[in-house]
Backbone as JSON, one array per atom type, in Angstrom:
{
  "sequence": "XXXXXXXXXXXXXXXXXXXXXXXXXXXXXXXXXXXXXXXXXXXXXXXXXXXXXXXXXXXXXXXXXXXXXXXXXXXXXXXXXX",
  "N": [[-12.05, 9.31, -23.83], [-12.85, 5.91, -23.71], [-11.97, 3.44, -21.36], [-10.62, 0.16, -21.67], [-11.41, -3.06, -20.19], [-9.07, -4.12, -18.99], [-7.49, -1.8, -18.68], [-9.17, -0.35, -16.98], [-9.03, -1.91, -14.65], [-6.27, -1.78, -14.13], [-5.77, 1.06, -13.76], [-7.66, 1.53, -11.8], [-6.63, 0.03, -9.66], [-4.27, 1.46, -9.21], [-5.35, 3.99, -8.46], [-6.76, 3.25, -6.11], [-4.64, 2.42, -4.46], [-3.16, 4.81, -4.27], [-5.04, 6.47, -2.99], [-5.26, 5.08, -0.55], [-2.6, 5.39, 0.38], [-2.54, 8.17, 0.73], [-4.44, 8.48, 2.78], [-3.16, 7.03, 4.82], [-0.93, 8.72, 5.19], [-2.17, 11.05, 6.17], [-3.2, 10.11, 8.65], [-0.8, 9.4, 9.87], [0.45, 11.92, 10.14], [-1.29, 13.1, 11.93], [-1.11, 11.6, 14.23], [-1.66, 11.3, 17.59], [-0.33, 9.84, 19.47], [2.68, 9.32, 19.82], [4.35, 7.34, 20.93], [3.0, 5.0, 20.65], [1.85, 2.22, 18.61], [2.6, 2.83, 15.27], [0.42, 4.47, 12.96], [0.85, 3.68, 10.27], [2.07, 1.16, 10.5], [-0.02, -0.32, 11.63], [-1.99, -0.01, 9.62], [-0.8, -1.3, 7.39], [-0.56, -3.88, 8.38], [-3.27, -4.54, 8.78], [-4.12, -4.28, 6.15], [-2.75, -6.46, 5.02], [-3.98, -8.61, 6.43], [-6.57, -8.17, 5.59], [-6.35, -8.68, 2.84], [-5.82, -11.42, 2.95], [-8.27, -12.25, 4.09], [-9.9, -11.68, 1.94], [-9.36, -13.68, 0.21], [-6.88, -13.96, -0.99], [-3.83, -15.78, -1.32], [-1.28, -16.71, 1.11], [1.14, -16.87, -0.22], [0.69, -15.28, -2.52], [0.23, -12.75, -1.33], [2.63, -12.31, 0.1], [4.46, -12.36, -2.07], [3.62, -10.08, -3.49], [4.13, -8.0, -1.62], [6.91, -8.34, -1.32], [7.79, -7.87, -3.95], [7.07, -5.18, -4.21], [8.71, -4.03, -2.23], [11.21, -4.67, -3.32], [11.24, -2.98, -5.49], [11.34, -0.48, -4.39], [13.79, 1.01, -3.97], [14.55, 1.68, -6.58], [12.39, 3.31, -7.36], [12.54, 5.34, -5.43], [15.0, 6.35, -5.93], [17.2, 5.86, -4.31], [16.91, 7.61, -2.19], [15.99, 8.27, 1.21], [13.64, 9.5, 2.04], [10.94, 11.31, 0.56]],
  "CA": [[-11.79, 7.98, -24.35], [-13.26, 4.84, -22.81], [-10.94, 2.47, -21.01], [-11.05, -1.23, -21.74], [-11.46, -3.68, -18.86], [-7.7, -4.22, -18.46], [-7.09, -0.46, -18.25], [-9.98, 0.0, -15.81], [-8.46, -2.61, -13.5], [-4.93, -1.23, -13.9], [-5.85, 2.4, -13.18], [-8.42, 1.41, -10.56], [-5.69, -0.42, -8.62], [-3.4, 2.61, -8.91], [-6.12, 4.98, -7.71], [-7.04, 2.72, -4.77], [-3.39, 2.44, -3.7], [-2.81, 6.21, -3.98], [-5.98, 6.92, -1.97], [-4.84, 4.44, 0.7], [-1.36, 6.04, 0.81], [-2.89, 9.5, 1.23], [-5.1, 8.29, 4.07], [-2.1, 6.66, 5.78], [-0.13, 9.92, 5.46], [-2.95, 11.94, 7.04], [-3.22, 9.54, 10.0], [0.57, 9.49, 10.39], [0.68, 13.31, 10.53], [-2.18, 13.46, 13.04], [-1.0, 10.62, 15.31], [-1.43, 11.94, 18.89], [0.32, 8.89, 20.36], [3.95, 8.99, 19.16], [4.97, 6.14, 21.49], [2.18, 3.83, 20.35], [2.04, 1.64, 17.27], [2.41, 3.82, 14.21], [-0.73, 4.18, 12.09], [1.27, 2.97, 9.07], [2.26, -0.25, 10.86], [-1.35, -0.91, 11.79], [-2.67, -0.04, 8.32], [-0.19, -2.32, 6.54], [-0.93, -5.17, 8.94], [-4.68, -4.78, 8.49], [-4.18, -4.53, 4.71], [-2.32, -7.84, 4.81], [-5.02, -9.54, 6.88], [-7.72, -7.97, 4.72], [-6.1, -9.42, 1.6], [-6.02, -12.83, 3.3], [-9.71, -12.45, 4.25], [-10.52, -11.58, 0.61], [-9.08, -14.9, -0.55], [-5.51, -14.05, -1.52], [-3.01, -16.75, -0.58], [-0.09, -16.17, 1.75], [2.17, -16.75, -1.26], [0.37, -14.1, -3.34], [0.42, -11.55, -0.51], [4.07, -12.18, 0.34], [5.11, -12.02, -3.34], [3.29, -8.69, -3.82], [4.89, -7.13, -0.71], [8.33, -8.46, -1.64], [8.02, -7.18, -5.23], [7.01, -3.75, -3.94], [9.94, -3.67, -1.52], [12.34, -4.77, -4.24], [11.18, -1.85, -6.42], [11.37, 0.77, -3.65], [15.01, 1.78, -4.19], [14.49, 2.24, -7.94], [11.42, 4.41, -7.38], [13.0, 6.42, -4.55], [16.34, 6.77, -6.39], [18.14, 5.76, -3.21], [16.6, 8.58, -1.13], [15.25, 7.7, 2.32], [12.32, 10.14, 2.15], [10.65, 12.3, -0.5]],
  "C": [[-12.18, 6.96, -23.28], [-12.09, 3.89, -22.59], [-11.48, 1.07, -21.2], [-10.95, -1.83, -20.33], [-10.08, -3.77, -18.21], [-7.23, -2.87, -17.93], [-7.88, -0.01, -17.03], [-9.41, -0.64, -14.55], [-7.11, -2.01, -13.13], [-5.01, 0.13, -13.19], [-6.69, 2.41, -11.91], [-7.53, 0.98, -9.4], [-4.76, 0.72, -8.22], [-4.14, 3.64, -8.06], [-6.41, 4.52, -6.28], [-5.79, 2.79, -3.9], [-3.0, 3.87, -3.34], [-3.75, 6.8, -2.94], [-5.6, 6.37, -0.6], [-3.58, 5.11, 1.25], [-1.65, 7.43, 1.38], [-3.56, 9.44, 2.59], [-4.08, 7.93, 5.15], [-1.27, 7.87, 6.16], [-0.87, 10.88, 6.39], [-2.99, 11.41, 8.48], [-1.84, 9.6, 10.65], [0.84, 10.91, 10.91], [-0.13, 13.7, 11.76], [-2.03, 12.57, 14.26], [-0.7, 11.31, 16.65], [-0.68, 11.05, 19.88], [1.66, 8.45, 19.78], [4.63, 7.74, 19.7], [4.22, 4.86, 21.15], [2.5, 3.3, 18.96], [1.71, 2.7, 16.22], [1.19, 3.46, 13.36], [-0.34, 3.42, 10.83], [1.46, 1.49, 9.36], [0.92, -0.96, 10.96], [-2.05, -1.06, 10.44], [-2.11, -1.14, 7.42], [-0.55, -3.71, 7.06], [-2.38, -5.51, 8.63], [-4.89, -4.98, 6.98], [-3.83, -5.98, 4.41], [-3.41, -8.82, 5.24], [-6.29, -9.4, 6.05], [-7.57, -8.7, 3.39], [-6.31, -10.92, 1.82], [-7.52, -13.13, 3.39], [-10.46, -12.38, 2.91], [-10.15, -12.74, -0.31], [-7.72, -14.97, -1.21], [-4.73, -15.05, -0.68], [-1.85, -16.04, 0.11], [1.01, -15.95, 0.72], [1.93, -15.52, -2.12], [0.64, -12.81, -2.58], [1.91, -11.29, -0.3], [4.79, -11.74, -0.94], [4.84, -10.56, -3.71], [4.07, -7.72, -2.93], [6.37, -7.16, -1.05], [8.66, -7.76, -2.96], [8.0, -5.67, -5.04], [8.27, -3.27, -3.22], [11.15, -3.69, -2.43], [12.39, -3.58, -5.2], [11.35, -0.5, -5.72], [12.61, 1.61, -3.96], [15.03, 2.41, -5.58], [13.57, 3.46, -7.96], [11.93, 5.61, -6.58], [14.38, 6.94, -4.93], [17.34, 6.81, -5.24], [17.89, 6.73, -2.06], [15.77, 7.9, -0.04], [13.81, 8.24, 2.38], [12.16, 11.14, 1.01], [10.78, 13.68, 0.08]]
}
């Protein structure tokens, strides 16, 4: 079945985010410098600056991060780690 444009964007965003999360997990597991800045910290910071560089406003970026954080407990069912 062919996806319409809305579905292509929706599932494309999900796939991009899941790919990014998997890459972050691999770098986290392989981090040879446990005392240095965590790869996840760096990746999230560069993601934020990359969004800014792509034309998203500070308000849009902040709102997206805050919405994701607000949904974390629901998704994780109160657990700290999967």
